[in-house]
PAMAR-945071 format. One line per 5 residues: their letters; for each residue y, z, x of C-alpha. Coordinates in Angstrom, 1 decimal. Example, Ala and Ser with C-alpha at 12.3 -4.5 7.8 and 13.67 -1.06 7.14 Angstrom:
AS	-4.5:7.8:12.3; -1.1:7.1:13.7
END
This chain:
MTERA	82.1:40.6:101.1; 81.4:44.3:100.8; 79.3:45.7:98.0; 81.3:47.3:95.2; 81.1:50.9:94.9
VTILD	79.2:52.4:91.9; 81.5:53.8:89.3; 81.0:56.4:86.6; 81.1:53.5:84.1; 78.1:52.0:85.8
VAERA	76.3:55.2:85.3; 77.3:55.5:81.7; 76.3:51.9:80.8; 72.9:52.2:82.6; 72.1:55.6:80.9
GVSKT	73.3:54.3:77.4; 76.0:56.9:77.0; 79.7:57.1:76.9; 81.8:57.4:80.1; 83.0:61.0:79.1
TASDA	79.3:62.1:78.4; 78.3:60.7:81.8; 81.2:62.5:83.5; 80.5:65.8:81.7; 76.8:65.6:82.6
LSGVG	77.5:65.1:86.3; 80.2:67.9:86.3; 77.8:70.3:84.5; 80.0:70.7:81.5; 80.0:69.4:77.9
RMSDA	77.5:69.8:75.1; 74.3:67.8:75.3; 70.6:68.2:75.5; 69.0:69.1:78.8; 66.9:65.9:78.6
TRARI	70.2:63.8:78.3; 71.8:65.5:81.1; 68.7:65.1:83.5; 68.5:61.5:82.5; 72.1:60.8:83.4
VEVAS	71.7:62.8:86.7; 68.5:60.7:87.5; 70.4:57.4:86.7; 73.4:58.3:88.9; 71.1:59.2:91.8
GLGYI	69.2:55.9:91.5; 72.4:54.0:91.5; 73.7:55.9:94.5; 76.8:57.1:92.6; 79.3:59.2:94.6
PNSAA	81.6:61.3:92.6; 85.4:60.7:93.1; 86.5:64.1:94.2; 90.2:63.2:94.0; 89.9:62.1:90.5
RHLRS	88.0:65.2:89.6; 90.6:67.5:91.1; 93.3:65.5:89.4; 91.6:66.0:86.0; 91.2:69.6:86.6
GSVGA	94.7:70.2:87.8; 93.6:71.4:91.2; 94.4:70.1:94.7; 91.0:70.3:96.2; 92.0:72.3:99.3
IGLYI	92.5:75.8:100.4; 94.9:77.0:103.1; 94.2:79.2:106.1; 97.0:81.1:107.9; 96.5:82.7:111.2
PARVM	99.3:84.5:113.3; 100.6:82.0:115.8; 100.1:84.2:118.9; 96.3:84.4:118.4; 95.5:81.0:116.9
SMSFY	93.9:79.6:120.0; 91.6:82.6:120.7; 87.9:81.9:120.2; 87.4:84.5:117.5; 89.9:82.7:115.2
MEFAF	88.7:79.3:116.2; 85.1:80.2:115.1; 86.4:81.9:112.0; 88.2:78.7:111.0; 85.1:76.7:111.6
GAAEQ	83.1:79.0:109.4; 85.6:78.8:106.7; 85.9:75.1:106.8; 82.1:74.6:106.6; 81.9:77.0:103.6
AQTSD	84.8:75.3:101.8; 83.1:71.8:102.3; 80.1:73.1:100.3; 82.4:73.5:97.3; 84.0:70.1:97.9
LDLTL	87.2:71.7:99.1; 89.2:70.8:102.3; 90.6:73.4:104.6; 94.3:73.2:105.5; 95.7:75.1:108.5
LVATS	99.1:76.6:107.6; 101.6:76.9:110.5; 104.5:79.3:110.2; 107.6:77.2:111.0; 110.3:78.8:108.8
RSVQV	110.2:76.9:105.5; 106.8:75.0:106.0; 104.4:77.7:104.8; 106.3:78.1:101.5; 106.3:74.4:100.9
RTRRV	102.7:73.7:101.9; 101.3:76.4:99.4; 102.0:73.8:96.8; 99.2:71.7:98.2; 96.5:74.3:98.2
DGLIV	94.5:76.0:95.4; 94.0:79.2:97.4; 94.9:81.0:100.6; 93.0:82.8:103.3; 95.4:85.0:105.5
VDPLP	93.8:86.4:108.6; 95.1:89.7:110.1; 98.2:89.8:107.9; 101.0:91.4:110.0; 103.3:93.7:108.0
EDPAV	106.5:92.3:109.5; 105.6:88.6:109.4; 108.0:86.9:106.9; 105.5:84.0:106.5; 102.8:86.4:105.3
ARLFQ	105.1:87.9:102.7; 106.1:84.5:101.5; 102.5:83.6:101.1; 101.4:86.6:99.1; 104.6:86.2:96.9
SGVPA	103.8:82.5:96.3; 101.6:83.1:93.2; 98.7:81.2:94.8; 95.3:83.2:94.9; 94.9:84.8:98.3
VAVGR	92.3:86.5:100.3; 93.5:88.9:103.0; 91.1:89.2:105.9; 92.0:92.7:107.1; 94.1:95.0:104.9
YEGTA	97.8:94.2:104.4; 100.1:97.1:105.1; 103.4:95.4:104.4; 105.7:95.8:101.4; 105.2:92.3:99.9
AVASA	102.9:91.6:96.9; 99.4:92.4:97.7; 96.6:89.7:98.2; 94.3:88.9:95.3; 91.3:90.1:97.3
VLEVD	90.5:91.8:100.6; 87.7:91.1:103.1; 87.4:93.5:105.9; 85.3:95.3:108.5; 85.3:99.2:108.7
HTAMA	86.9:99.0:112.2; 87.4:102.8:112.2; 83.8:103.5:111.9; 82.9:100.8:114.5; 85.4:102.1:117.0
WHLLD	83.9:105.7:116.6; 80.4:104.4:117.3; 81.6:102.3:120.2; 83.3:105.4:121.7; 80.1:107.6:121.1
HVASA	78.1:105.0:122.9; 80.5:104.9:125.9; 80.3:108.7:126.0; 76.5:108.5:125.9; 76.8:106.2:128.9
GSRQP	78.5:108.9:130.8; 82.2:108.7:130.2; 83.9:112.0:129.6; 87.4:110.5:129.5; 87.4:106.9:128.3
GLIAP	90.7:105.1:128.1; 91.9:102.4:125.7; 93.6:99.1:126.2; 95.2:98.3:122.9; 97.5:95.7:121.3
DTDFD	101.1:96.5:121.3; 103.2:96.8:118.2; 104.0:93.2:118.1; 100.5:92.7:116.8; 100.5:95.5:114.3
SSWAR	97.5:94.4:112.3; 95.2:96.7:110.2; 92.5:96.2:112.8; 94.9:97.3:115.7; 96.0:100.3:113.8
QIKTA	92.4:101.3:113.0; 91.4:101.0:116.6; 94.2:103.2:118.0; 94.0:105.8:115.2; 90.2:106.1:115.6
YRDWC	90.6:106.5:119.4; 93.1:109.3:119.0; 91.1:111.0:116.3; 87.9:110.8:118.5; 89.7:112.2:121.5
LARGI	91.2:115.1:119.3; 87.6:115.9:117.9; 86.5:116.4:121.5; 89.6:118.1:122.9; 90.3:115.0:125.2
QPRIR	93.9:113.9:126.0; 94.2:110.3:124.7; 95.0:107.8:127.3; 96.2:104.5:125.9; 97.9:101.5:127.4
EVTVD	99.3:98.8:125.1; 99.4:95.2:126.2; 100.2:91.9:124.5; 97.5:90.6:122.3; 97.5:87.2:124.0
IDPVQ	97.0:88.8:127.3; 99.4:88.6:130.3; 97.0:89.0:133.3; 99.6:90.9:135.4; 100.4:93.3:132.6
LDTAV	96.8:93.9:131.9; 95.9:94.5:135.5; 98.8:97.1:135.7; 97.4:98.8:132.6; 93.9:99.2:133.9
ESLVE	95.1:100.4:137.3; 97.2:102.9:135.6; 94.5:104.3:133.5; 92.2:104.7:136.5; 94.9:106.4:138.3
DGVDG	95.3:108.6:135.3; 91.6:109.7:135.6; 89.8:107.8:133.1; 86.0:107.3:133.8; 85.3:104.6:131.2
LVCAP	87.2:102.0:129.3; 87.4:100.3:126.0; 89.3:97.1:125.6; 90.5:96.0:122.2; 92.2:92.6:122.5
DGSAL	89.9:89.6:122.6; 89.2:88.6:126.2; 90.9:91.6:127.8; 87.6:93.3:128.7; 86.7:90.2:131.0
RALTT	89.9:90.6:132.9; 89.5:94.4:133.0; 85.9:93.8:134.6; 87.4:92.0:137.4; 90.3:94.5:138.0
LQSLG	87.8:97.4:138.0; 85.5:95.8:140.5; 88.6:95.0:142.8; 89.3:98.8:142.6; 85.8:99.4:144.0
LTVGA	84.2:100.6:140.7; 80.7:99.8:139.8; 80.8:98.8:136.0; 77.7:99.8:134.2; 76.4:102.1:137.0
DFPLA	79.2:104.7:137.2; 82.0:103.3:135.0; 81.2:102.2:131.5; 83.2:99.3:130.0; 83.2:98.1:126.4
SCVAG	85.0:95.5:124.2; 86.1:95.8:120.6; 85.5:92.0:120.2; 82.4:90.1:121.4; 82.2:86.6:122.6
RGTEL	80.5:84.2:125.0; 82.4:85.8:127.8; 81.3:89.3:127.1; 77.7:88.0:126.8; 77.7:85.9:130.0
SVPAI	79.7:88.1:132.4; 78.1:90.0:135.2; 77.4:92.7:134.1; 77.3:91.7:130.5; 79.8:93.6:128.5
TAIEL	78.9:95.9:125.5; 80.9:94.7:122.5; 81.3:94.9:118.8; 80.0:91.6:117.3; 82.1:90.6:114.3
HPHDY	80.3:87.3:113.7; 83.5:85.3:113.2; 81.8:82.2:112.0; 80.0:84.2:109.2; 83.3:86.0:108.6
GAAAA	85.2:82.9:108.0; 82.5:81.6:105.6; 82.5:84.9:103.8; 86.3:84.6:103.3; 86.0:81.1:101.9
RLLTD	83.2:82.1:99.6; 85.3:85.0:98.3; 88.2:82.7:97.6; 86.1:80.0:95.9; 84.5:82.7:93.7
MLTGE	87.9:83.6:92.5; 89.0:80.0:91.9; 85.9:79.4:89.8; 86.3:82.6:87.9; 83.2:84.3:89.2
VTPPT	85.3:87.1:90.7; 88.3:88.7:89.0; 91.1:90.0:91.3; 91.9:92.4:92.6; 88.8:92.7:94.4
HRSHT	87.3:94.0:97.8; 84.4:93.0:99.9; 83.1:94.1:103.3; 81.8:92.2:106.2; 79.1:93.4:108.6
AVLVP	79.9:94.1:112.3; 77.3:95.1:114.8; 77.5:97.2:118.1; 75.7:95.3:120.9; 75.0:97.5:124.0
RASTG	74.8:95.7:127.2; 74.6:96.3:131.1; 78.3:97.4:131.3; 77.4:100.6:129.5; 74.0:101.0:131.3
GRVGK	72.1:98.5:129.1; 71.0:101.2:126.4; 69.1:99.5:123.6; 70.1:99.8:120.0; 72.5:98.4:117.3
FERR	74.8:100.0:114.7; 75.8:97.9:111.8; 78.7:98.6:109.5; 79.3:96.9:106.1
END
């Protein structure tokens, strides 16, 4: 026979207090002396008592879970996977589960009833699921600014992508590029991140009297489309390249090399999103490191701060990004951080 699990009643009896007092002491609530609370905690530890989280959430009227919504087209990309792991680990520290919300017509609206809060990553203005989530009345953190017409999120967590794009372009210019081109997401992925990158590039070119040269591609990368875009930019006279979509710089590296260009020595290449691929490629690719695992943890932390009342919405927090120069831009040393 298996050993019976220790209950809150066992703790109360051993400590000589009522069940309610024992529960309050272990939950950090209720009025009692510090000595009484410490004695109950010590007894619970000695008995090996494990709190029943389901019962606790039931008493508080909460579900014990937060929801994470990521646009379907990018869900499998490494950045978003690392972000999700970071959010899940942080949620666990607050005894919360993480539920992945999938946009299949009615399902997002229904499943919000089973979460206490929401994290919505790269909310697209024309995504009906995002609009439903923000209108659900559930506390929500938007990771990246939402520029649609639905009700706004309770909080925003974002990187200043405009500043990071300017510094990346300045770095590419310092590596010898007088006319860098840009590979950017098309309007099907019209996130705040994508808008900031494209606007920053155009403004940077305008400030230098340079004609912007942009090619837009699908954010989930069609290899043939991307090859065509890179070849077109080279034919158009660019002498350096910045790639925005996650993974696009790796494919661009191969294409540029097939065109006879020596990346790093006479043709700078950089990525707006870092990853293992940009670090391990030959040459390694200069990139903006967004620290997606930490980004996800920060989003979950902001949401739990709202749920516990430590933060009052609406609120805004910034996340730090770092420019990491590598051999694809000549290997110049230095970092620029933006909070």
